[in-house]
C-alpha positions, 0 to 999 in steps of 0.5 A: 500500500505504501508503494502505491502512495509513493507512486502517486506522490512521485507522479504528482510531483513530476506533474507539478515539476512539468507545470513549473518547467512549462510556466518558466518557459512561457515566462522566458518567452514572454520576456523575449517577446517584450524585449522584441516589442520594445526594440520595435517601438524604439526603431519606430521612434528613431525612424519617426525622428529621421523622417521628421528631420528629413522633412524639416530639411527638405522643407527648408530647401537643404540639400538631400540625397536625390533618392530622399528628395524623390521619396519626400516629393512623392510623400508630399504629393500623396498627402496633398492628393488624399488630404493627409497632414503631418500629425505633429505639425497639423499641416502637410509640409510644403515642397521647396526647391533648393534653387527657389528664389535664387537667380543665376 
């Protein structure tokens, strides 16, 4: 009879041990996912800052790489076409050419 009781105890403790291991694994995975989400949020914030800086430079007529100028022109065109506005500024950024106002 004692052997049956000991077998039940061992089985119970193995089950509890398995549950503990599974819970630890789930907690580890949740921590990893949280780190991933935080990294994604930081990347998004940095990209937002880069875009804002590029748009400000573009609006002020500062020279930018050609590809960036083309992309920002397309962004402005789409914003104007669909009536979208820059969330922080409240207005679409106006496109300026670097040579505007200069005479050769």
